All heavy atoms as an XYZ file, in Angstrom:
815
protein
N     -33.153    183.872     30.171
C     -32.039    183.376     29.318
C     -32.524    183.162     27.874
O     -33.587    183.681     27.549
N     -31.741    182.465     27.144
C     -32.055    182.264     25.722
C     -33.331    181.471     25.508
O     -34.024    181.696     24.549
C     -30.915    181.529     24.982
C     -29.688    182.383     24.695
S     -30.041    183.810     23.669
C     -28.433    184.501     23.447
N     -33.665    180.662     26.407
C     -34.930    179.888     26.353
C     -36.069    180.761     26.346
O     -37.088    180.554     25.586
N     -36.057    181.858     27.103
C     -37.119    182.801     27.165
C     -37.263    183.455     25.806
O     -38.416    183.705     25.339
C     -36.909    183.836     28.222
C     -36.818    183.278     29.624
O     -37.353    182.174     29.834
O     -36.221    183.902     30.502
N     -36.144    183.792     25.147
C     -36.197    184.449     23.877
C     -36.769    183.507     22.846
O     -37.578    183.925     21.980
C     -34.750    184.915     23.425
C     -34.208    186.041     24.251
C     -32.715    186.298     23.776
C     -35.033    187.371     24.066
N     -36.456    182.210     22.884
C     -37.012    181.224     21.997
C     -38.488    181.233     22.141
O     -39.250    181.160     21.176
C     -36.406    179.848     22.200
C     -34.942    179.755     21.744
O     -34.526    180.559     20.909
O     -34.238    178.913     22.262
N     -38.935    181.159     23.378
C     -40.410    181.232     23.688
C     -41.097    182.477     23.150
O     -42.163    182.428     22.599
N     -40.373    183.607     23.275
C     -40.899    184.874     22.802
C     -41.097    184.809     21.276
O     -42.089    185.217     20.698
C     -39.987    186.044     23.112
O     -39.873    186.181     24.533
N     -40.069    184.318     20.609
C     -40.106    184.251     19.122
C     -41.320    183.343     18.759
O     -42.108    183.709     17.842
C     -38.851    183.665     18.565
C     -39.041    183.339     17.035
C     -37.745    184.665     18.658
N     -41.512    182.262     19.394
C     -42.628    181.341     19.084
C     -43.961    182.043     19.288
O     -44.846    181.961     18.429
C     -42.602    180.110     19.967
C     -41.740    178.940     19.486
C     -41.721    177.778     20.520
C     -42.131    178.459     18.093
N     -44.105    182.826     20.401
C     -45.366    183.547     20.650
C     -45.594    184.566     19.582
O     -46.703    184.726     19.044
C     -45.247    184.206     22.019
S     -45.489    183.079     23.378
N     -44.549    185.361     19.250
C     -44.686    186.387     18.227
C     -45.037    185.770     16.842
O     -45.768    186.279     16.103
C     -43.459    187.270     18.117
C     -43.254    188.141     19.333
C     -41.923    188.280     19.878
C     -44.277    188.857     19.910
C     -41.729    189.131     20.943
C     -44.072    189.688     21.003
C     -42.830    189.829     21.519
N     -44.381    184.653     16.549
C     -44.669    183.996     15.244
C     -46.093    183.497     15.224
O     -46.745    183.552     14.140
C     -43.663    182.851     15.002
C     -42.317    183.387     14.685
C     -41.432    182.438     13.843
N     -40.232    183.217     13.395
C     -39.005    182.874     13.641
N     -38.692    181.820     14.315
N     -38.015    183.641     13.205
N     -46.583    182.970     16.328
C     -48.009    182.533     16.364
C     -48.972    183.728     16.140
O     -49.926    183.623     15.382
C     -48.329    181.861     17.672
C     -47.838    180.413     17.745
C     -48.020    179.761     19.105
O     -48.928    180.243     19.862
O     -47.377    178.801     19.358
N     -48.643    184.803     16.823
C     -49.438    186.037     16.636
C     -49.394    186.541     15.206
O     -50.386    186.860     14.627
C     -48.965    187.118     17.605
N     -48.171    186.499     14.672
C     -47.976    186.948     13.286
C     -48.793    186.111     12.315
O     -49.516    186.653     11.488
C     -46.476    186.823     12.918
C     -46.169    187.156     11.462
C     -44.776    186.753     11.078
O     -43.980    186.262     11.892
O     -44.425    186.869      9.884
N     -48.807    184.773     12.515
C     -49.590    183.884     11.674
C     -51.107    184.182     11.819
O     -51.813    184.165     10.859
C     -49.300    182.408     12.037
O     -47.991    182.125     11.844
N     -51.517    184.336     13.011
C     -52.917    184.672     13.304
C     -53.306    185.920     12.558
O     -54.348    185.928     11.873
C     -53.144    184.824     14.795
C     -54.518    185.365     15.126
C     -55.607    184.499     15.142
C     -54.685    186.671     15.408
C     -56.903    185.018     15.430
C     -55.954    187.221     15.724
C     -57.067    186.339     15.694
N     -52.546    186.994     12.713
C     -52.972    188.268     12.073
C     -52.838    188.189     10.556
O     -53.641    188.815      9.843
C     -52.142    189.458     12.615
C     -52.619    189.837     13.971
C     -51.841    189.679     15.117
C     -53.853    190.428     14.162
C     -52.282    190.043     16.427
C     -54.344    190.830     15.370
C     -53.568    190.586     16.517
O     -54.004    190.967     17.750
N     -51.852    187.496     10.053
C     -51.735    187.320      8.581
C     -52.995    186.635      8.070
O     -53.504    186.979      7.038
C     -50.479    186.536      8.218
C     -49.232    187.327      8.245
C     -48.037    186.500      7.682
N     -46.746    187.063      8.010
C     -46.101    188.066      7.310
N     -46.680    188.522      6.240
N     -44.884    188.465      7.721
N     -53.394    185.505      8.780
C     -54.577    184.822      8.375
C     -55.865    185.699      8.436
O     -56.697    185.654      7.543
C     -54.787    183.570      9.231
N     -55.916    186.493      9.488
C     -57.134    187.326      9.712
C     -57.203    188.546      8.776
O     -58.265    188.869      8.246
C     -57.178    187.767     11.154
N     -56.091    189.224      8.602
C     -56.064    190.510      7.921
C     -55.263    190.559      6.664
O     -55.194    191.539      5.967
C     -55.481    191.608      8.904
C     -56.259    191.674     10.147
C     -55.654    191.349     11.330
C     -57.584    192.158     10.149
C     -56.359    191.452     12.543
C     -58.262    192.277     11.354
C     -57.653    191.952     12.554
N     -54.512    189.483      6.285
C     -53.602    189.499      5.165
C     -52.221    190.012      5.609
O     -52.029    190.429      6.758
N     -51.303    189.908      4.689
C     -49.879    190.221      4.991
C     -49.659    191.718      5.253
O     -48.684    192.094      5.890
C     -48.937    189.771      3.847
C     -48.926    188.317      3.665
O     -49.129    187.601      4.695
O     -48.658    187.785      2.550
N     -50.574    192.525      4.731
C     -50.314    193.964      4.729
C     -51.162    194.689      5.768
O     -52.099    195.364      5.458
C     -50.608    194.478      3.318
C     -49.698    195.556      2.848
N     -48.363    195.282      2.573
C     -49.878    196.899      2.693
C     -47.792    196.392      2.201
N     -48.716    197.406      2.311
N     -50.804    194.469      7.034
C     -51.604    195.039      8.132
C     -50.715    195.449      9.253
O     -49.700    194.775      9.580
C     -52.524    193.935      8.591
C     -53.438    194.342      9.697
O     -53.099    194.270     10.878
N     -54.623    194.797      9.394
N     -51.017    196.591      9.923
C     -50.129    197.050     11.027
C     -49.966    196.052     12.161
O     -48.951    196.062     12.785
C     -50.854    198.373     11.480
C     -51.577    198.833     10.261
C     -52.000    197.590      9.536
N     -51.017    195.266     12.410
C     -50.846    194.210     13.452
C     -49.799    193.220     13.085
O     -48.988    192.742     13.956
C     -52.137    193.484     13.695
C     -53.205    194.351     14.313
O     -52.960    195.000     15.336
N     -54.397    194.402     13.714
N     -49.714    192.865     11.806
C     -48.663    191.955     11.348
C     -47.291    192.613     11.534
O     -46.348    192.043     11.995
C     -48.894    191.546      9.855
C     -47.740    190.769      9.323
C     -50.172    190.720      9.756
N     -47.241    193.954     11.150
C     -45.992    194.673     11.308
C     -45.491    194.691     12.711
O     -44.338    194.529     12.981
C     -46.213    196.122     10.773
N     -46.439    194.861     13.684
C     -46.046    194.865     15.117
C     -45.361    193.536     15.485
O     -44.341    193.571     16.124
C     -47.268    195.089     15.941
C     -46.916    195.122     17.450
C     -48.194    194.959     18.316
N     -48.868    193.685     17.944
C     -50.162    193.575     17.802
N     -51.001    194.582     18.009
N     -50.707    192.414     17.481
N     -45.954    192.422     15.074
C     -45.430    191.126     15.429
C     -44.108    190.888     14.751
O     -43.152    190.347     15.307
C     -46.470    190.045     15.141
C     -47.652    190.148     15.993
O     -47.492    190.492     17.255
O     -48.746    190.023     15.478
N     -44.035    191.222     13.473
C     -42.830    191.098     12.725
C     -41.680    191.964     13.367
O     -40.531    191.464     13.518
C     -42.935    191.516     11.219
C     -41.623    191.669     10.457
C     -43.890    190.489     10.515
N     -42.008    193.123     13.745
C     -41.051    193.985     14.432
C     -40.585    193.358     15.734
O     -39.388    193.417     16.039
C     -41.728    195.367     14.747
C     -40.735    196.300     15.360
O     -39.840    196.797     14.705
N     -40.931    196.586     16.618
N     -41.506    192.815     16.540
C     -41.159    192.154     17.765
C     -40.187    191.011     17.594
O     -39.236    190.786     18.353
C     -42.411    191.732     18.517
C     -43.131    192.880     19.145
O     -42.575    193.956     19.323
N     -44.411    192.722     19.411
N     -40.441    190.214     16.508
C     -39.531    189.094     16.208
C     -38.172    189.718     15.878
O     -37.095    189.191     16.341
C     -40.064    188.268     15.042
C     -41.338    187.527     15.456
C     -38.980    187.256     14.542
C     -42.134    186.939     14.311
N     -38.132    190.798     15.139
C     -36.860    191.466     14.862
C     -36.113    191.893     16.090
O     -34.874    191.703     16.237
N     -36.855    192.399     17.038
C     -36.237    192.884     18.271
C     -35.604    191.642     19.026
O     -34.495    191.777     19.564
C     -37.335    193.463     19.197
C     -36.886    194.129     20.487
C     -35.932    195.241     20.208
C     -38.087    194.626     21.246
N     -36.327    190.504     19.094
C     -35.729    189.319     19.736
C     -34.549    188.776     19.023
O     -33.487    188.505     19.632
C     -36.816    188.200     19.848
C     -36.194    186.946     20.387
C     -38.021    188.663     20.740
N     -34.588    188.834     17.658
C     -33.413    188.358     16.874
C     -32.234    189.271     17.107
O     -31.111    188.786     17.336
C     -33.761    188.296     15.406
C     -34.806    187.241     14.984
C     -35.162    187.375     13.518
C     -34.319    185.863     15.387
N     -32.461    190.599     17.208
C     -31.389    191.550     17.480
C     -30.742    191.258     18.879
O     -29.549    191.200     19.044
C     -31.955    192.976     17.462
C     -30.912    194.070     17.747
C     -31.584    195.373     17.573
C     -31.063    196.466     18.492
N     -31.100    196.188     19.908
N     -31.636    190.992     19.837
C     -31.180    190.710     21.198
C     -30.339    189.445     21.190
O     -29.389    189.317     21.973
C     -32.373    190.543     22.113
O     -33.197    191.709     22.041
C     -31.962    190.283     23.567
N     -30.687    188.507     20.360
C     -29.880    187.223     20.289
C     -28.624    187.391     19.422
O     -27.864    186.501     19.314
C     -30.749    186.142     19.601
C     -31.863    185.638     20.508
C     -32.265    184.182     20.212
N     -32.627    183.953     18.872
C     -33.602    183.114     18.530
N     -34.290    182.496     19.385
N     -33.909    182.905     17.273
N     -28.483    188.558     18.811
C     -27.240    188.793     18.044
C     -27.380    188.490     16.546
O     -26.404    188.495     15.848
N     -28.585    188.202     16.147
C     -28.840    187.817     14.702
C     -29.256    189.168     14.023
O     -30.402    189.422     13.814
C     -29.953    186.797     14.604
C     -30.301    186.487     13.178
O     -29.672    187.037     12.252
O     -31.231    185.651     13.017
N     -28.234    189.930     13.587
C     -28.498    191.253     12.963
C     -29.145    191.095     11.641
O     -30.017    191.896     11.339
C     -27.246    192.071     12.907
C     -26.803    192.897     14.169
C     -25.680    193.776     13.848
C     -28.023    193.714     14.630
N     -28.736    190.162     10.869
C     -29.335    189.964      9.514
C     -30.825    189.636      9.659
O     -31.639    190.164      8.892
C     -28.573    188.894      8.727
C     -27.250    189.319      8.191
O     -27.030    190.525      8.133
O     -26.405    188.515      7.886
N     -31.104    188.722     10.541
C     -32.546    188.397     10.808
C     -33.327    189.595     11.272
O     -34.448    189.780     10.828
N     -32.748    190.383     12.157
C     -33.417    191.577     12.690
C     -33.646    192.555     11.584
O     -34.787    193.093     11.395
C     -32.577    192.210     13.779
N     -32.664    192.805     10.711
C     -32.792    193.734      9.609
C     -33.928    193.349      8.690
O     -34.673    194.198      8.246
C     -31.457    193.846      8.825
C     -30.396    194.620      9.510
C     -29.147    194.796      8.685
N     -28.147    195.491      9.403
C     -26.981    194.982      9.804
N     -26.637    193.681      9.488
N     -26.139    195.692     10.504
N     -33.937    192.035      8.326
C     -34.968    191.520      7.415
C     -36.358    191.823      8.061
O     -37.275    192.314      7.310
C     -34.811    190.025      7.248
O     -33.509    189.776      6.666
C     -35.907    189.483      6.297
N     -36.536    191.496      9.288
C     -37.877    191.721      9.969
C     -38.195    193.217     10.109
O     -39.294    193.623      9.825
C     -37.842    191.091     11.369
C     -37.699    189.586     11.354
C     -38.935    188.922     10.619
N     -38.726    187.541     10.549
C     -39.783    186.648     10.670
N     -40.981    187.091     10.799
N     -39.551    185.348     10.544
N     -37.163    194.029     10.463
C     -37.430    195.472     10.634
C     -37.825    196.052      9.252
O     -38.662    196.963      9.178
C     -36.189    196.138     11.180
C     -35.970    195.987     12.643
C     -34.751    196.348     13.212
C     -36.962    195.589     13.479
C     -34.503    196.197     14.576
C     -36.762    195.427     14.879
C     -35.515    195.749     15.416
O     -35.289    195.649     16.767
N     -37.198    195.634      8.197
C     -37.477    196.128      6.858
C     -38.890    195.779      6.481
O     -39.658    196.625      5.926
C     -36.512    195.597      5.816
S     -34.914    196.403      5.822
N     -39.307    194.559      6.769
C     -40.704    194.169      6.379
C     -41.718    194.967      7.207
O     -42.679    195.425      6.658
C     -40.865    192.664      6.670
C     -42.244    192.164      6.243
C     -42.565    190.689      6.564
O     -41.666    189.951      7.043
O     -43.670    190.320      6.286
N     -41.448    195.069      8.487
C     -42.332    195.853      9.357
C     -42.450    197.265      8.839
O     -43.550    197.883      8.723
C     -41.905    195.849     10.830
N     -41.334    197.887      8.497
C     -41.266    199.256      8.036
C     -42.092    199.415      6.710
O     -42.860    200.357      6.563
C     -39.848    199.732      7.876
C     -39.727    201.152      7.346
C     -39.995    202.260      8.169
C     -39.327    201.377      6.012
C     -39.922    203.556      7.683
C     -39.196    202.675      5.528
C     -39.497    203.761      6.365
N     -41.879    198.529      5.827
C     -42.556    198.525      4.523
C     -44.080    198.511      4.756
O     -44.827    199.267      4.114
C     -42.171    197.299      3.682
C     -42.764    197.193      2.302
C     -42.218    195.975      1.601
N     -40.785    196.015      1.400
C     -40.164    196.657      0.387
N     -40.916    197.262     -0.568
N     -38.903    196.588      0.251
N     -44.575    197.621      5.552
C     -46.024    197.575      5.910
C     -46.499    198.869      6.512
O     -47.533    199.396      6.078
C     -46.308    196.397      6.861
C     -46.003    195.042      6.200
C     -47.800    196.393      7.286
C     -46.025    193.848      7.148
N     -45.807    199.387      7.505
C     -46.289    200.605      8.229
C     -46.267    201.802      7.260
O     -47.187    202.607      7.270
C     -45.421    200.850      9.440
C     -45.633    199.777     10.519
C     -44.521    199.945     11.611
C     -47.027    199.787     11.142
N     -45.209    201.946      6.497
C     -45.097    203.084      5.606
C     -46.235    203.128      4.578
O     -46.819    204.151      4.329
C     -43.747    203.039      4.866
C     -43.478    204.187      3.866
C     -43.281    205.458      4.644
C     -42.228    203.869      3.070
N     -46.578    201.939      4.064
C     -47.642    201.847      3.043
C     -49.026    201.790      3.562
O     -49.933    202.106      2.882
C     -47.309    200.695      2.067
O     -47.258    199.482      2.779
C     -46.030    200.870      1.291
N     -49.209    201.415      4.824
C     -50.554    201.385      5.393
C     -50.856    202.598      6.234
O     -51.994    203.167      6.145
C     -50.812    200.119      6.225
O     -49.866    200.007      7.300
C     -50.753    198.874      5.371
N     -49.935    203.050      7.058
C     -50.198    204.170      7.931
C     -49.630    205.489      7.456
O     -50.030    206.544      7.874
C     -49.601    203.879      9.357
C     -50.136    202.590     10.009
C     -49.471    202.432     11.398
C     -51.609    202.587     10.189
N     -48.596    205.381      6.597
C     -47.976    206.561      6.008
C     -46.751    207.006      6.779
O     -46.482    206.528      7.891
N     -45.913    207.895      6.174
C     -44.598    208.248      6.723
C     -44.670    209.055      8.054
O     -43.706    209.095      8.698
C     -44.007    209.072      5.551
C     -45.090    209.545      4.799
C     -46.253    208.541      4.878
N     -45.754    209.688      8.320
C     -45.836    210.543      9.508
C     -46.381    209.884     10.719
O     -46.370    210.422     11.851
C     -46.643    211.768      9.196
C     -45.966    212.791      8.226
C     -46.783    213.983      7.978
N     -46.101    214.868      7.067
C     -45.270    215.814      7.421
N     -44.870    215.901      8.696
N     -44.724    216.615      6.560
N     -46.941    208.618     10.592
C     -47.486    207.903     11.703
C     -46.395    207.567     12.783
O     -45.252    207.308     12.431
C     -48.157    206.639     11.184
N     -46.857    207.659     13.999
C     -45.919    207.360     15.118
C     -45.271    205.917     15.000
O     -44.077    205.809     15.176
C     -46.746    207.381     16.438
C     -46.089    208.114     17.599
C     -45.644    209.533     17.237
C     -47.108    208.219     18.773
N     -46.033    204.951     14.609
C     -45.499    203.631     14.445
C     -44.477    203.534     13.361
O     -43.527    202.794     13.432
C     -46.638    202.590     14.205
C     -47.480    202.305     15.455
O     -47.188    202.912     16.531
N     -48.448    201.490     15.360
N     -44.724    204.272     12.258
C     -43.797    204.280     11.127
C     -42.448    204.920     11.529
O     -41.415    204.451     11.265
C     -44.374    205.064      9.959
O     -45.642    204.492      9.598
C     -43.472    204.925      8.706
N     -42.568    206.036     12.281
C     -41.343    206.741     12.745
C     -40.595    205.816     13.734
O     -39.344    205.717     13.721
C     -41.703    208.065     13.425
C     -40.499    208.705     14.030
C     -42.328    208.991     12.371
N     -41.306    205.170     14.643
C     -40.657    204.227     15.574
C     -39.945    203.072     14.805
O     -38.800    202.713     15.180
C     -41.767    203.705     16.477
O     -41.256    202.690     17.278
N     -40.633    202.571     13.791
C     -39.970    201.592     12.925
C     -38.734    202.034     12.232
O     -37.730    201.344     12.081
C     -41.019    201.043     11.934
O     -40.583    200.051     11.131
N     -38.840    203.342     11.775
C     -37.637    203.949     11.091
C     -36.495    203.990     12.053
O     -35.316    203.749     11.700
C     -38.014    205.348     10.590
N     -36.712    204.305     13.326
C     -35.677    204.401     14.312
C     -35.037    202.988     14.605
O     -33.861    202.843     14.838
C     -36.225    205.007     15.640
C     -36.595    206.459     15.419
C     -36.548    207.255     16.762
N     -36.627    208.646     16.530
C     -37.695    209.402     16.592
N     -38.859    208.919     16.932
N     -37.634    210.725     16.295
N     -35.878    201.992     14.557
C     -35.326    200.584     14.700
C     -34.412    200.307     13.523
O     -33.336    199.644     13.747
C     -36.481    199.523     14.651
C     -37.294    199.526     15.942
O     -36.810    200.002     16.967
N     -38.460    198.999     15.816
N     -34.736    200.745     12.338
C     -33.811    200.532     11.205
C     -32.478    201.193     11.430
O     -31.386    200.631     11.151
C     -34.456    201.088      9.921
C     -35.645    200.245      9.371
C     -36.338    201.028      8.235
C     -35.212    198.876      8.898
N     -32.495    202.396     12.024
C     -31.276    203.099     12.225
C     -30.381    202.403     13.290
O     -29.216    202.365     13.086
C     -31.574    204.514     12.745
C     -32.191    205.456     11.690
S     -32.293    207.148     12.388
C     -33.974    207.474     12.179
N     -31.034    201.788     14.256
C     -30.264    201.074     15.298
C     -29.486    199.871     14.662
O     -28.397    199.662     15.070
C     -31.257    200.517     16.366
C     -30.561    199.513     17.299
C     -31.817    201.635     17.177
N     -30.013    199.210     13.661
C     -29.388    198.123     12.940
C     -28.584    198.652     11.726
O     -28.317    197.894     10.821
C     -30.264    196.948     12.632
C     -30.690    196.308     13.941
C     -31.411    197.349     11.766
N     -28.349    199.929     11.646
C     -27.455    200.579     10.617
C     -28.064    200.489      9.218
O     -27.338    200.251      8.239
C     -26.106    199.912     10.610
C     -25.408    199.866     12.000
C     -24.874    201.275     12.378
C     -24.027    201.242     13.604
N     -24.747    201.735     14.840
N     -29.429    200.647      9.151
C     -30.013    200.779      7.833
C     -30.605    202.165      7.692
O     -30.927    202.831      8.739
C     -31.163    199.757      7.633
C     -30.744    198.285      7.584
C     -31.906    197.348      7.530
C     -29.824    198.040      6.366
N     -30.695    202.638      6.503
C     -31.155    204.081      6.239
C     -32.644    204.042      5.886
O     -32.995    203.707      4.840
C     -30.377    204.611      5.050
C     -30.763    206.055      4.704
O     -31.671    206.630      5.382
O     -30.165    206.650      3.771
N     -33.453    204.437      6.871
C     -34.950    204.419      6.636
C     -35.365    205.428      5.509
O     -36.359    205.144      4.843
C     -35.535    204.853      7.937
C     -34.459    205.539      8.673
C     -33.173    204.979      8.205
N     -34.617    206.522      5.341
C     -35.001    207.468      4.267
C     -34.780    206.868      2.901
O     -35.635    207.008      2.035
C     -34.217    208.778      4.471
C     -34.481    209.492      5.821
C     -33.633    210.733      5.929
C     -35.967    209.867      5.988
N     -33.706    206.230      2.725
C     -33.436    205.527      1.452
C     -34.459    204.466      1.177
O     -34.989    204.327      0.030
C     -32.017    204.926      1.422
N     -34.784    203.688      2.204
C     -35.811    202.663      2.071
C     -37.155    203.229      1.783
O     -37.874    202.771      0.866
C     -35.850    201.803      3.413
C     -36.534    200.468      3.317
C     -35.921    199.552      2.193
C     -36.444    199.745      4.625
N     -37.542    204.331      2.441
C     -38.829    204.990      2.209
C     -38.894    205.491      0.758
O     -39.936    205.390      0.093
C     -39.012    206.162      3.170
N     -37.768    206.067      0.285
C     -37.706    206.564     -1.095
C     -37.936    205.405     -2.135
O     -38.712    205.532     -3.062
C     -36.365    207.245     -1.348
C     -36.254    208.067     -2.639
C     -34.999    208.873     -2.708
N     -34.986    209.893     -1.630
C     -34.137    209.870     -0.635
N     -33.207    208.928     -0.475
N     -34.167    210.816      0.320
N     -37.308    204.309     -1.809
C     -37.403    203.125     -2.701
C     -38.819    202.545     -2.728
O     -39.342    202.156     -3.735
C     -36.402    202.038     -2.136
C     -36.303    200.798     -2.917
C     -35.398    199.806     -2.212
O     -34.236    200.134     -1.914
O     -35.878    198.620     -1.899
N     -39.465    202.531     -1.549
C     -40.774    201.967     -1.368
C     -41.860    202.889     -1.831
O     -42.764    202.459     -2.560
C     -41.094    201.551      0.107
C     -40.104    200.428      0.584
C     -42.495    201.164      0.312
C     -40.109    200.299      2.106
N     -41.820    204.144     -1.475
C     -42.936    205.073     -1.694
C     -42.585    206.401     -2.306
O     -43.461    207.222     -2.471
C     -43.592    205.307     -0.352
N     -41.292    206.599     -2.687
C     -41.018    207.839     -3.481
C     -40.414    208.966     -2.601
O     -40.418    208.865     -1.387
N     -40.054    210.058     -3.304
C     -39.303    211.153     -2.635
C     -40.220    211.886     -1.615
O     -39.689    212.284     -0.586
C     -38.908    212.148     -3.713
C     -37.748    211.619     -4.587
O     -37.063    210.662     -4.120
O     -37.502    212.214     -5.630
N     -41.486    212.072     -1.959
C     -42.343    212.799     -1.048
C     -42.487    212.058      0.278
O     -42.456    212.696      1.380
C     -43.714    213.021     -1.686
N     -42.614    210.720      0.267
C     -42.762    209.916      1.448
C     -41.440    210.046      2.270
O     -41.515    210.182      3.538
C     -43.031    208.499      1.104
N     -40.306    210.034      1.602
C     -39.081    210.081      2.283
C     -38.891    211.498      2.969
O     -38.471    211.553      4.110
C     -37.864    209.923      1.355
N     -39.325    212.537      2.247
C     -39.294    213.879      2.817
C     -40.229    213.999      4.068
O     -39.848    214.578      5.095
C     -39.674    214.917      1.794
N     -41.357    213.408      3.961
C     -42.327    213.431      5.067
C     -41.762    212.666      6.263
O     -41.907    213.108      7.402
C     -43.642    212.816      4.688
C     -44.565    213.801      3.901
O     -44.182    214.968      3.781
O     -45.613    213.265      3.395
N     -41.127    211.561      6.019
C     -40.558    210.734      7.050
C     -39.405    211.510      7.747
O     -39.320    211.563      8.971
C     -39.985    209.438      6.486
C     -39.386    208.490      7.504
C     -40.361    208.078      8.630
C     -38.750    207.319      6.870
N     -38.541    212.146      6.945
C     -37.457    212.937      7.494
C     -38.011    214.003      8.463
O     -37.490    214.180      9.564
C     -36.628    213.642      6.410
C     -35.531    214.524      6.995
C     -34.742    215.254      5.964
N     -33.786    214.407      5.325
C     -33.734    214.152      4.070
N     -34.596    214.676      3.174
N     -32.820    213.362      3.545
N     -39.061    214.660      8.034
C     -39.710    215.732      8.835
C     -40.235    215.072     10.132
O     -39.991    215.646     11.223
C     -40.817    216.330      8.059
C     -41.493    217.513      8.791
C     -40.581    218.695      8.947
O     -40.018    219.192      7.957
N     -40.374    219.189     10.166
N     -40.911    213.981     10.026
C     -41.485    213.312     11.214
C     -40.372    212.839     12.203
O     -40.648    212.937     13.400
C     -42.355    212.134     10.749
N     -39.323    212.308     11.677
C     -38.234    211.874     12.518
C     -37.545    213.075     13.273
O     -37.279    212.956     14.452
C     -37.082    211.132     11.710
C     -37.611    209.736     11.270
C     -35.840    210.985     12.564
C     -36.723    209.021     10.235
N     -37.477    214.218     12.588
C     -36.905    215.400     13.185
C     -37.773    216.027     14.234
O     -37.311    216.734     15.127
C     -36.542    216.415     12.114
C     -35.368    215.949     11.243
O     -34.667    215.040     11.705
O     -35.134    216.530     10.220
N     -39.140    215.849     14.087
C     -40.084    216.523     14.970
C     -39.975    216.066     16.412
O     -39.853    215.277     16.968
C     -41.535    216.311     14.519
C     -41.791    217.260     13.317
O     -40.985    218.186     13.068
O     -42.836    217.095     12.701
């Protein structure tokens, strides 16, 4: 039930805090936990909360792992599920070449 989701969010937030403290805000481990929080929020029907988290996770992955990384592509797909355009976001964050690379990776 919803109690389980609340517990999940707490666990993911603790993990997120741990990784932020250990590695800084800009780390793929942080992105994973932020993404997981987004997933729980989406499941609870909080689309705005999910979008915020998915965008943050995507930004971290795009700039640390690059547009062709599996985790970045997976994150881009999460954005599409909540009706956001990952290519526009990639262009805004990292420029046209990154957006083109991401498009290619999504299509592959």
